[in-house]
Backbone as CSV, one residue per row, in Angstrom:
resi,resn,N_x,N_y,N_z,CA_x,CA_y,CA_z,C_x,C_y,C_z
1,UNK,3.962,-19.779,0.112,3.853,-19.020,-1.110,2.579,-18.188,-1.072
2,UNK,2.669,-16.937,-1.515,1.488,-16.093,-1.559,1.489,-15.281,-2.850
3,UNK,0.289,-14.937,-3.265,0.068,-14.177,-4.485,-0.509,-12.829,-4.074
4,UNK,0.281,-11.772,-4.228,-0.102,-10.440,-3.755,-0.188,-9.489,-4.943
5,UNK,-1.203,-8.640,-4.917,-1.352,-7.597,-5.931,-1.244,-6.248,-5.243
6,UNK,-0.478,-5.342,-5.840,-0.407,-3.951,-5.395,-1.130,-3.130,-6.450
7,UNK,-2.227,-2.520,-6.062,-2.976,-1.657,-6.974,-2.818,-0.231,-6.463
8,UNK,-2.374,0.672,-7.339,-1.977,1.999,-6.866,-2.195,3.078,-7.920
9,UNK,-2.217,4.312,-7.450,-2.187,5.475,-8.337,-0.973,6.304,-7.955
10,UNK,-0.314,6.847,-8.967,0.826,7.729,-8.724,0.725,8.903,-9.687
11,UNK,0.563,10.088,-9.137,0.413,11.267,-9.973,1.709,11.778,-10.565
12,UNK,2.787,11.751,-9.780,4.062,12.330,-10.217,5.220,11.345,-10.167
13,UNK,4.947,10.096,-9.827,5.974,9.065,-9.804,6.470,8.683,-8.427
14,UNK,6.239,9.521,-7.424,6.740,9.224,-6.073,6.005,8.037,-5.444
15,UNK,4.698,7.967,-5.625,3.942,6.847,-5.054,4.268,5.556,-5.794
16,UNK,4.588,5.643,-7.091,5.035,4.461,-7.835,6.313,3.888,-7.220
17,UNK,7.221,4.763,-6.794,8.463,4.318,-6.146,8.131,3.510,-4.890
18,UNK,7.161,3.963,-4.125,6.754,3.240,-2.916,6.083,1.919,-3.297
19,UNK,5.256,1.922,-4.338,4.619,0.682,-4.805,5.681,-0.347,-5.196
20,UNK,6.723,0.093,-5.875,7.805,-0.810,-6.265,8.546,-1.353,-5.042
21,UNK,8.703,-0.514,-4.024,9.348,-0.977,-2.786,8.481,-2.029,-2.090
22,UNK,7.174,-1.815,-2.065,6.258,-2.802,-1.483,6.404,-4.129,-2.231
23,UNK,6.422,-4.066,-3.557,6.547,-5.286,-4.369,7.868,-6.009,-4.086
24,UNK,8.950,-5.260,-3.934,10.235,-5.885,-3.580,10.140,-6.602,-2.238
25,UNK,9.451,-5.989,-1.292,9.264,-6.621,0.009,8.463,-7.902,-0.094
26,UNK,7.393,-7.884,-0.886,6.589,-9.097,-1.088,7.481,-10.205,-1.623
27,UNK,8.269,-9.881,-2.635,9.074,-10.905,-3.288,10.296,-11.335,-2.472
28,UNK,10.625,-10.585,-1.412,11.672,-11.033,-0.482,11.215,-12.265,0.286
29,UNK,9.893,-12.407,0.440,9.362,-13.586,1.128,9.378,-14.745,0.132
30,UNK,10.184,-15.729,0.415,10.447,-16.844,-0.494,9.165,-17.430,-1.067
31,UNK,9.102,-17.484,-2.384,7.967,-18.095,-3.072,6.794,-17.173,-3.330
32,UNK,6.856,-15.960,-2.843,5.738,-15.038,-3.044,5.903,-14.275,-4.347
33,UNK,4.791,-13.996,-4.973,4.791,-13.224,-6.210,3.985,-11.956,-6.016
34,UNK,4.318,-10.938,-6.787,3.628,-9.667,-6.672,3.378,-9.076,-8.049
35,UNK,2.188,-8.591,-8.252,1.822,-7.872,-9.467,1.566,-6.425,-9.106
36,UNK,2.164,-5.518,-9.845,1.916,-4.079,-9.702,0.895,-3.667,-10.756
37,UNK,-0.201,-3.078,-10.317,-1.249,-2.662,-11.248,-1.596,-1.196,-11.001
38,UNK,-1.231,-0.314,-11.918,-1.682,1.074,-11.795,-3.201,1.122,-11.981
39,UNK,-3.886,2.004,-11.262,-5.346,2.062,-11.367,-5.800,2.347,-12.793
40,UNK,-4.963,2.994,-13.573,-5.329,3.283,-14.963,-5.484,2.000,-15.788
41,UNK,-4.861,0.919,-15.347,-4.905,-0.352,-16.077,-5.774,-1.409,-15.411
42,UNK,-6.484,-1.049,-14.356,-7.168,-2.053,-13.539,-8.252,-2.809,-14.302
43,UNK,-8.878,-2.192,-15.296,-9.941,-2.893,-16.024,-9.447,-4.161,-16.703
44,UNK,-8.169,-4.231,-16.995,-7.583,-5.424,-17.614,-7.205,-6.488,-16.576
45,UNK,-7.346,-6.163,-15.293,-6.784,-7.039,-14.258,-7.748,-7.399,-13.122
46,UNK,-9.039,-7.212,-13.315,-9.966,-7.531,-12.224,-9.836,-8.981,-11.781
47,UNK,-9.699,-9.908,-12.712,-9.595,-11.328,-12.338,-8.345,-11.589,-11.505
48,UNK,-7.251,-10.913,-11.832,-6.026,-11.065,-11.044,-6.263,-10.601,-9.603
49,UNK,-6.990,-9.503,-9.452,-7.325,-9.014,-8.104,-8.222,-10.012,-7.383
50,UNK,-9.210,-10.552,-8.074,-10.140,-11.497,-7.452,-9.447,-12.786,-7.011
51,UNK,-8.360,-13.152,-7.670,-7.670,-14.406,-7.353,-6.439,-14.222,-6.462
52,UNK,-6.167,-13.004,-6.055,-5.010,-12.741,-5.182,-5.288,-13.218,-3.759
53,UNK,-4.213,-13.523,-3.037,-4.337,-13.828,-1.608,-4.443,-12.541,-0.796
54,UNK,-3.808,-11.484,-1.301,-3.801,-10.196,-0.609,-3.738,-9.072,-1.640
55,UNK,-4.336,-7.949,-1.274,-4.290,-6.757,-2.122,-3.776,-5.607,-1.263
56,UNK,-2.751,-4.946,-1.760,-2.188,-3.789,-1.064,-2.522,-2.557,-1.897
57,UNK,-3.165,-1.596,-1.263,-3.629,-0.387,-1.930,-2.631,0.745,-1.724
58,UNK,-2.439,1.566,-2.764,-1.530,2.699,-2.640,-2.043,3.911,-3.392
59,UNK,-1.929,5.072,-2.760,-2.366,6.314,-3.397,-1.632,7.485,-2.771
60,UNK,-1.401,8.518,-3.565,-0.882,9.739,-2.963,-1.996,10.408,-2.164
61,UNK,-1.605,11.191,-1.203,-2.567,11.988,-0.451,-2.567,13.387,-1.042
62,UNK,-3.692,13.762,-1.617,-3.881,15.100,-2.166,-4.982,15.779,-1.374
63,UNK,-4.708,16.946,-0.877,-5.708,17.721,-0.138,-6.350,16.891,0.986
64,UNK,-5.520,16.113,1.690,-5.981,15.349,2.848,-6.810,14.124,2.533
65,UNK,-6.705,13.604,1.312,-7.536,12.482,0.902,-6.811,11.689,-0.186
66,UNK,-7.265,10.473,-0.422,-6.718,9.698,-1.533,-6.991,10.444,-2.836
67,UNK,-6.108,10.272,-3.794,-6.262,10.945,-5.087,-7.588,10.567,-5.749
68,UNK,-8.090,11.448,-6.599,-9.346,11.199,-7.310,-9.259,9.936,-8.162
69,UNK,-8.112,9.694,-8.782,-7.958,8.488,-9.601,-8.090,7.225,-8.756
70,UNK,-7.534,7.244,-7.539,-7.666,6.073,-6.674,-9.113,5.924,-6.213
71,UNK,-9.767,7.037,-5.911,-11.182,6.955,-5.518,-12.034,6.413,-6.660
72,UNK,-11.665,6.741,-7.905,-12.370,6.174,-9.049,-12.249,4.660,-9.082
73,UNK,-11.052,4.138,-8.771,-10.859,2.693,-8.664,-11.763,2.126,-7.570
74,UNK,-11.784,2.770,-6.422,-12.610,2.286,-5.318,-14.077,2.201,-5.747
75,UNK,-14.556,3.236,-6.394,-15.958,3.260,-6.817,-16.248,2.223,-7.890
76,UNK,-15.267,1.903,-8.724,-15.467,0.897,-9.772,-15.722,-0.489,-9.190
77,UNK,-15.299,-0.722,-7.960,-15.513,-2.039,-7.347,-16.976,-2.257,-6.948
78,UNK,-17.789,-1.226,-7.025,-19.214,-1.373,-6.707,-19.888,-2.393,-7.615
79,UNK,-19.343,-2.585,-8.814,-19.956,-3.521,-9.765,-19.927,-4.966,-9.279
80,UNK,-19.003,-5.309,-8.389,-18.950,-6.680,-7.871,-19.067,-6.736,-6.349
81,UNK,-19.380,-5.633,-5.737,-19.450,-5.529,-4.275,-20.336,-6.621,-3.654
82,UNK,-21.511,-6.831,-4.178,-22.436,-7.800,-3.583,-21.940,-9.237,-3.685
83,UNK,-21.134,-9.534,-4.684,-20.597,-10.895,-4.832,-19.491,-11.193,-3.827
84,UNK,-18.863,-10.152,-3.271,-17.830,-10.271,-2.239,-16.650,-11.175,-2.644
85,UNK,-16.058,-10.983,-3.834,-14.917,-11.824,-4.217,-13.656,-11.557,-3.397
86,UNK,-13.621,-10.464,-2.648,-12.437,-10.152,-1.851,-12.602,-10.542,-0.387
87,UNK,-13.701,-11.197,-0.044,-13.958,-11.606,1.335,-12.783,-12.428,1.869
88,UNK,-12.313,-12.080,3.061,-11.250,-12.779,3.778,-9.872,-12.695,3.132
89,UNK,-9.710,-11.872,2.115,-8.369,-11.599,1.593,-7.705,-10.587,2.520
90,UNK,-6.396,-10.644,2.599,-5.678,-9.642,3.363,-5.621,-8.347,2.570
91,UNK,-5.614,-7.230,3.292,-5.502,-5.907,2.680,-4.542,-5.076,3.509
92,UNK,-3.851,-4.167,2.837,-2.970,-3.217,3.519,-2.885,-1.986,2.627
93,UNK,-2.219,-0.932,3.135,-2.156,0.278,2.334,-0.931,1.121,2.600
94,UNK,-0.660,2.003,1.635,0.439,2.954,1.750,0.056,4.243,1.048
95,UNK,0.681,5.326,1.482,0.410,6.623,0.880,1.646,7.504,0.954
96,UNK,1.643,8.545,0.160,2.761,9.477,0.059,2.192,10.879,-0.098
97,UNK,2.877,11.856,0.488,2.497,13.258,0.267,3.744,14.117,0.307
98,UNK,3.582,15.362,-0.072,4.699,16.288,-0.084,5.034,16.848,1.283
99,UNK,4.108,16.821,2.199,4.335,17.364,3.548,4.608,16.228,4.531
100,UNK,5.256,16.556,5.631,5.504,15.528,6.643,4.208,14.905,7.125
101,UNK,3.219,15.716,7.414,1.921,15.187,7.820,1.047,15.001,6.589
102,UNK,0.643,16.102,5.999,-0.181,16.025,4.799,-1.507,15.329,5.003
103,UNK,-1.865,15.037,6.253,-3.100,14.329,6.576,-3.168,12.947,5.926
104,UNK,-2.006,12.292,5.851,-1.919,10.961,5.244,-2.745,9.914,5.984
105,UNK,-2.921,10.081,7.286,-3.703,9.102,8.039,-5.109,8.992,7.469
106,UNK,-5.661,10.103,7.023,-7.004,10.070,6.453,-7.067,9.150,5.230
107,UNK,-6.037,9.173,4.405,-5.995,8.303,3.224,-5.948,6.837,3.639
108,UNK,-5.108,6.513,4.622,-5.044,5.127,5.097,-6.372,4.694,5.718
109,UNK,-7.036,5.594,6.423,-8.350,5.275,6.983,-9.361,4.989,5.873
110,UNK,-9.318,5.793,4.817,-10.211,5.537,3.674,-9.978,4.147,3.115
111,UNK,-8.715,3.769,2.978,-8.388,2.447,2.438,-8.852,1.333,3.367
112,UNK,-8.665,1.517,4.669,-9.067,0.486,5.634,-10.590,0.305,5.639
113,UNK,-11.325,1.399,5.569,-12.790,1.298,5.515,-13.215,0.625,4.211
114,UNK,-12.586,1.007,3.120,-12.857,0.387,1.820,-12.633,-1.124,1.903
115,UNK,-11.521,-1.537,2.490,-11.237,-2.966,2.646,-12.303,-3.638,3.509
116,UNK,-12.705,-2.986,4.586,-13.736,-3.553,5.455,-15.060,-3.718,4.707
117,UNK,-15.382,-2.772,3.837,-16.616,-2.893,3.062,-16.579,-4.109,2.135
118,UNK,-15.391,-4.499,1.735,-15.237,-5.696,0.900,-14.954,-6.942,1.741
119,UNK,-15.158,-6.853,3.053,-14.979,-7.977,3.986,-13.556,-8.510,3.992
120,UNK,-12.593,-7.608,3.803,-11.179,-7.982,3.822,-10.628,-7.866,5.242
121,UNK,-9.442,-8.385,5.458,-8.775,-8.347,6.763,-7.590,-7.389,6.645
122,UNK,-7.633,-6.283,7.376,-6.616,-5.235,7.273,-5.357,-5.609,8.047
123,UNK,-4.208,-5.402,7.406,-2.908,-5.638,8.020,-2.234,-4.287,8.236
124,UNK,-1.967,-3.953,9.469,-1.273,-2.707,9.781,0.236,-2.901,9.754
125,UNK,0.914,-1.841,10.084,2.373,-1.855,10.123,2.810,-2.256,11.529
126,UNK,3.643,-3.273,11.636,4.053,-3.807,12.937,5.375,-3.199,13.416
127,UNK,5.533,-1.908,13.214,6.769,-1.233,13.608,6.476,-0.097,14.582
128,UNK,7.303,0.027,15.581,7.205,1.195,16.454,7.709,2.417,15.688
129,UNK,7.262,3.607,16.062,7.772,4.805,15.391,9.279,4.939,15.573
130,UNK,9.940,5.441,14.539,11.388,5.695,14.613,11.647,6.804,15.621
131,UNK,12.826,6.796,16.194,13.223,7.852,17.133,14.322,8.665,16.485
132,UNK,14.066,9.944,16.352,15.071,10.783,15.692,16.042,11.362,16.703
133,UNK,17.217,11.632,16.216,18.222,12.328,16.995,18.552,13.592,16.224
134,UNK,18.130,14.724,16.750,18.328,16.016,16.087,17.748,16.008,14.677
135,UNK,16.571,15.370,14.520,15.893,15.351,13.232,16.444,14.358,12.232
136,UNK,17.391,13.523,12.631,17.989,12.525,11.736,17.448,11.142,12.095
137,UNK,17.182,10.332,11.078,16.625,9.002,11.314,17.595,7.877,10.993
138,UNK,18.677,8.168,10.328,19.756,7.212,10.073,19.262,5.826,9.671
139,UNK,18.391,5.765,8.682,17.949,4.490,8.134,16.899,3.754,8.939
140,UNK,16.348,4.359,9.971,15.335,3.682,10.777,14.030,3.539,9.998
141,UNK,13.356,2.417,10.198,12.056,2.205,9.587,10.982,2.982,10.342
142,UNK,9.893,3.232,9.663,8.718,3.932,10.204,9.073,5.334,10.700
143,UNK,9.782,6.051,9.858,10.211,7.428,10.134,9.038,8.333,10.466
144,UNK,7.869,8.098,9.841,6.719,8.982,10.039,5.762,8.471,11.115
145,UNK,6.095,7.366,11.746,5.373,6.899,12.928,3.965,6.387,12.697
146,UNK,3.702,5.750,11.576,2.361,5.233,11.282,2.183,3.830,11.835
147,UNK,0.965,3.497,12.203,0.625,2.129,12.605,-0.325,1.470,11.613
148,UNK,-1.131,2.257,10.935,-2.177,1.715,10.075,-1.643,1.205,8.738
149,UNK,-0.560,1.806,8.254,0.025,1.405,6.983,1.331,2.157,6.774
150,UNK,1.911,2.006,5.607,3.177,2.675,5.328,2.925,4.096,4.829
151,UNK,3.627,5.035,5.416,3.559,6.431,4.997,4.907,6.857,4.446
152,UNK,4.850,7.695,3.412,6.065,8.235,2.823,5.877,9.729,2.602
153,UNK,7.000,10.433,2.554,6.962,11.878,2.314,8.020,12.209,1.277
154,UNK,7.619,12.925,0.242,8.520,13.301,-0.839,8.631,14.813,-0.907
155,UNK,9.836,15.338,-0.750,10.020,16.777,-0.895,9.547,17.196,-2.278
156,UNK,8.760,18.249,-2.326,8.115,18.659,-3.565,9.094,18.973,-4.688
157,UNK,10.267,19.467,-4.336,11.227,19.864,-5.366,12.087,18.701,-5.851
158,UNK,11.920,17.515,-5.271,12.747,16.372,-5.646,11.995,15.426,-6.579
159,UNK,12.710,14.873,-7.545,12.130,13.910,-8.479,11.997,12.544,-7.790
160,UNK,11.239,11.625,-8.398,11.126,10.272,-7.835,12.457,9.523,-7.770
161,UNK,13.463,10.004,-8.463,14.789,9.391,-8.352,15.422,9.655,-6.991
162,UNK,14.985,10.713,-6.326,15.587,11.109,-5.053,14.620,11.111,-3.864
163,UNK,13.355,11.046,-4.116,12.366,11.062,-3.046,11.285,10.043,-3.386
164,UNK,10.699,9.425,-2.405,10.881,9.566,-0.967,12.203,8.963,-0.489
165,UNK,12.585,9.294,0.750,13.874,8.824,1.273,13.902,7.313,1.509
166,UNK,15.104,6.808,1.644,15.328,5.372,1.811,14.566,4.801,3.005
167,UNK,14.439,5.555,4.081,13.704,5.055,5.255,12.262,4.715,4.886
168,UNK,11.639,5.569,4.073,10.243,5.338,3.680,10.140,4.169,2.702
169,UNK,11.104,4.034,1.821,11.110,2.908,0.879,11.282,1.585,1.625
170,UNK,12.180,1.569,2.587,12.414,0.350,3.375,11.210,0.006,4.243
171,UNK,10.523,1.015,4.749,9.294,0.781,5.522,8.243,0.135,4.629
172,UNK,8.112,0.631,3.402,7.154,0.061,2.449,7.507,-1.386,2.127
173,UNK,8.790,-1.672,1.937,9.222,-3.047,1.662,8.900,-3.955,2.843
174,UNK,9.079,-3.446,4.054,8.745,-4.207,5.256,7.260,-4.566,5.259
175,UNK,6.410,-3.599,4.911,4.971,-3.865,4.860,4.670,-4.950,3.829
176,UNK,5.263,-4.860,2.648,5.028,-5.874,1.620,5.433,-7.262,2.071
177,UNK,6.602,-7.357,2.709,7.065,-8.654,3.195,6.143,-9.196,4.286
178,UNK,5.668,-8.313,5.148,4.755,-8.747,6.216,3.462,-9.302,5.637
179,UNK,2.893,-8.610,4.676,1.647,-9.077,4.064,1.864,-10.434,3.388
180,UNK,2.962,-10.598,2.660,3.247,-11.879,1.996,3.383,-13.006,3.015
181,UNK,4.085,-12.734,4.106,4.295,-13.749,5.143,2.960,-14.145,5.792
182,UNK,2.128,-13.140,6.094,0.840,-13.435,6.725,-0.107,-14.151,5.769
183,UNK,-0.059,-13.777,4.494,-0.917,-14.452,3.514,-0.542,-15.920,3.409
184,UNK,0.750,-16.210,3.428,1.185,-17.608,3.396,0.759,-18.332,4.673
185,UNK,0.920,-17.684,5.805,0.569,-18.311,7.082,-0.933,-18.628,7.154
186,UNK,-1.731,-17.722,6.623,-3.181,-17.927,6.665,-3.643,-18.948,5.634
187,UNK,-2.771,-19.202,4.635,-3.107,-20.217,3.646,-4.378,-19.921,2.904
188,UNK,-4.555,-18.664,2.537,-5.780,-18.294,1.825,-5.896,-19.033,0.504
189,UNK,-6.972,-19.757,0.357,-7.205,-20.366,-0.958,-7.627,-19.278,-1.936
190,UNK,-7.185,-19.379,-3.158,-7.615,-18.391,-4.141,-9.010,-18.753,-4.635
191,UNK,-9.750,-17.746,-5.034,-11.127,-17.938,-5.475,-11.138,-18.657,-6.810
C-alpha cells in the first residue's frame, strides 16, 4: 500500500487530464491511494504532502519552462526547505505542451532538480520510446520518447475532452502505477 499525492497546475485543462490519468495509474496498484492537489489549493494540503510516500509533480510547459503557477508552488516550499520533510520520498513528474517538442524536457529537468533539492528520490519512466509506422502510434506507450517523466502533447485547437491523445494518457497512468509500486516496495514510513 502506498500514499501518493499528485500536485499539479493546469492552465487550460489538458494537464489536469494527465494528472487524472496519473492518479488512475496509482490507484490501479492494489491498496494505493492518490490525492490530486491543484497548486492553487496547496496551502490547505501541506501536511498531506509531508505525509505522502511519494509526490508526483505536474505542470504545463509554457515558453520552454514550467508554468509560473507551478514555479510559485516550488518557491513556496522554501518555508520548510531546511526541515527536509520530503527527504527520501519518491518523486516523479509529467508535463504537457501544445507542440510535439515544446521543450518539455526542460520542465521535467526543473522538477527533477527541485526534487533533488528536497532530498527526494526521482523515478523516471521505465518505457522505451514508441516506434511509429508512418507517423501512427496505435496505442503505444511513450509516444514522445521521454525517459525522465511522462510527456503529453495537446493539439492547441482541441479541448481537454479530446486532447492529449490516449497514448499520452496511458503513459501517464503507467508512471503513476510505477511510482505506487515502488513506494510500496521501498516501504517508506510516513513522517
